[in-house]
N, C-alpha and C positions, 0 to 999 in steps of 0.2 A: 416082630415083623422084620422083613428084609427091606433095606433102603440103601441107595447110593448116598455116600457122605463124603464131604471134603472139609478139612479143618484149616487149610491154608491154600493160598492161590499161587499160580505161577507155573504149574506143571500138571498135566493130566495124570501123572503118577500119584498125585494127592487123592485121586478119586478111588474109593473102595466100596464094595458091597458089604454092608455090615448088618448085624442083628441089633435092632434098637427097640425100645419100648413103643407100644401103641400110643399115638399122640392123644393127649387129653382134649376133650371138646369143651370149648368155652361158650358162654352165653352168646347166642346169635350165630353160632357156627354149626356146621355139619361135618360128620366124619364120613368120608367116601372110601369105599373099597375100590381100589383102582383096578379096573379090568383091562385097560390099555392106556398107554401114555406115549405121546409123540416126542421125537427127538428133533430139535431145531439147531441151526448153527449157533444161536446165542447160548446154548447150553454148554458146549465145550469152551466157548469164549468166556463164559462166566467163571469156570474153574481156572482158566488161565489168567484171570484178573482183569478182564475187559470191562467190568462194571464195578467201579470203586465203592458204590453204595451197598454192595452185597455184604451181609453180616454173617459171621461164622460162629460155630460150625453150621453147615447147611446141607440139605438135600436138594439137588437141582431138579429141573424139569418144570415146564410151563403148562403143557397141554395134557388133558386127561379125559377119559370117559369111564364111568363106573356107576356104582350103586350106593345110595346113602344108607348107612347102617346105624347111625346115631345122630341125634339132634332133635329138632322139633318133631313130635310124633307124626304130624300130618305129612312129613317129607320122607319118613323112613320107607325104604323100598323103592324110591323113585330112581329111575335110570337118568343120569345127568351127564353133561359134558361141560368143560370149562377151560379157561386159560386166563392169564393175567400177569401184570408186571411185578406183582409181589411174590408170585410163586417161584421158588428157587432162588430168590434174591434177598428178600427181607423176611420171608417165612418159608418153611419147608415146602418143597415142590412135589411133583407128581412121579418122580422116578423112585417109587416105593410101592409097597403093597397097600398102604393106606395114606390118606392125607386129610388134613382139616382145612376148611375154607369157609369164608363167610356164607351164610345161608342165602344171601342175595347175590352171591358170586358164582352160582351155578344156574344152568338152564336145562330144561328137560331135553334129553337126547332125542334126535330124530328117530322115529320108529323104523324108518326105512334104511337106517344105517346100522351096521354092526358096531360093537364097541371099538374095534380096531379102525374102522373107517372113520368113526366120529373123532377118535383121538388124533388121526392124521390131519384133521382140518384146522385145529385151533389157530395157531399163529399164521399159517399160510392164508386161510380164508379171512380171518380178521384183518390182516394186512391188506389183502386185495380189496376187501370191502371198503376199508378206509381210503384206499387210493382212488377207487371209483367215486366215492362221495366227494373227496377233496378236489378231484379233477373234473367234477361235474359231468360224468359220463352218463349219457342218456340216449334216447332214440336218435338214430342216424349220426351219432358221434363217430368220427373216423379215428380209430385207435390202433396203434401198433404196440404190442406187448413184447418187449425184448426179454429173452429168457423164458419163452412161452412153454418150454418143456419142464421147467422146474416146478416145485410145489406151489410157490406163490404165483408164478406165471400161469400155471394150469388153472388155478383158482380164478385169476384175473380174467382169463379168456372166457370161462364159464359165466362169471358175473357180468362181464361186459356184454356178452350175447344175451343174457337174461334181461338187460336193460335196453335191448334193441339197438346196440351199437354195431357198426361195421368193423369187424375185427380182423387184423392181420397179426400173425405170430412170427416173431423173428427168432431163429434158432441157428445153431452152428453146424449140425450134422444132418446128413441126408435122411437117416432113419427117423430123426425127430420131425423133419419136414413131412415125411410120409405119414407119420402119426397124426400131425395136424390135419393133413388132407383127409385122412380117414374119418375125422369127426366134422368135416365140412368147413375147416378154417384154412384160409389162404396163408401159405407160408412164405417167409423171406429167409433165404439161406444167407446168413450174415457172418462173413469171415473178415471183411475189411471195413474198419470204421468209416472211412471216407465214402463208402458206397451206400450208407444208410439213407441219405437224402434222395439219391437217384432211385434206389429200390422202393422207397416209400412212395415216391411220385408215380411209380408204375401202377399203384393201386389207387392212390389219392392224388389227383393232378395238382392240387394246390398245396399239398402237404397234409400232415396229420393234425387233427384237432388235439389229440392227446397221444403222447408217447410215454409209456410206463416202462421205465428201465429197472428191472428187478436185480440187475447185476452190479451196478455202480461204475461201469466202465464206458458208457456210451453217451454221457451227457453232452459233450461238445457236438458230435454229429447229430444228436437228437435235436438240438436247437436249430441246426441247419435244415432239419427235415420237417419243421413245424409249419402249419398254416398260419394265417393271420389270427392273432389272439390265441394261439395254441398254448398248450400246457405240457410240461414235462414233469412227471411224478417220479421221485427217486426214493429208494428204501435202503440203499447201500452205497458204499464209497470204497475207493482203493485204501490200502492199509494206512497210508499217511493222511488220509482224509481230504486230500486236496485234488482239485480238478481245474483245468483251464477252460474257461467258458467264453464263447464268442459273444461278448456282451452287446456289441453294437447290433448284431443280428437279432439278438433277443429283444431289445427294446424297440427296434424298428418294426418288428412284427407284433408288438404288443404282447409278447410272450411272457409266460410265468414259469418259474421252477417251484415245485411243490414238494416239500419234505414230508414223508410219511413214516411214522415210527409207532409200531404197536406197543412199544415199551412205555408210551405215555398213558396207557390205559390199564386200569386195574381190573380185577376179576369181575367186579360189579358192572363196570362199564362194558366189558367184553360180553357179559351175560346178555345184555340187551341186543348186541350184534348177533350173538349166537342164536337168540330166539328168532330173529328175522331169518337167519339161514336155516333154522329148523323147519320153518314153514315152507321155505323154498324147496328143501329136500323132500319133505313129506308130501308136497303137492307135485312132485316129479318135475319141478322147474329147474332143478340142478341134478345132474347125474351123480351117483355115488362115486367117490374117489376109489381108484383101483391101483394107482401107481405107487405102491409102497411095499416094504418088506417087513414082516413081523419077526421079532427076535425075543427070546426070553430075557428077563431082567438080568439073569446071570451072565449074559453076553454084553451087558451095557458098557463096561469099561472099554472093551475092545471097539465097540461101536462108536464111542466118543472119539477114540484115536483115529479110526477110519474116516470119520466125518471131518475131523480137523485136518487130515492129510489131503482132503479134497474128494473124498468118496462121494459118488453121485447117488441120488435116489433118496427117497423118504423112508425113514425107519420108525417103526412103532414097536414099543415093548409091550408084549401081550402074552 
């Protein structure tokens, strides 16, 4: 079978598409024929050495959708989707024609989604779901999603609306703002950090109950835009990992900063989240994702380079 492989870290030049043996299926595992696999920012960072616990040699890739072709007889033929922190890091991942995974680390794929749509959801929707849970987003929560046009931001907007929250999406470009308006979401055109509190209060007079920063660059102004007992959920940081925070403002408002990381959750934990999402998709409570580009696995090495250079948009290998 064909699979992306890297045997050392530090450069995307280490990544190659190779012919490798079909993986052996161990007790308690399933063999999945990968029909589609999502590409996430953590995938090129993994090859570049951003995760020191990665073991080598390795096939990267966290998200997948496919069909079980070996394992417990009752599961053979089942269409599944999955993601998890071990895939691509401590065991071979999804950027291959086949992968093995724990039999409890997959969930039935939503019937309402194609394989490519399902594969585009993994990390973005799991991350957004975790953020909504950790930040206690529910009916009438006033929430601003920063980076609402990105894959995690798009998922967060959908999940927040599903929970009955009042959602505002913050984006940088006019076309992104128009896209939010077309789906009934109020936009903030956000180009200057200092304006976030002012713009937030145009929608929420007392500030936002929750600000979900999907970019890692708006933490300080987000604190200033919070309502009493507000929460800022963060999933990213600048390259050096450090941000200056107006601490006095934070504690005087009773505010909280919540770190959210899907890398804390293995495939079995994620399967439970994906099962909840499956029901939401199949009951038409969540719209099928559409904002992604499909590429063949043969184009994967270039796709990794493009993403690391800042290429926009979600990519799915299918």
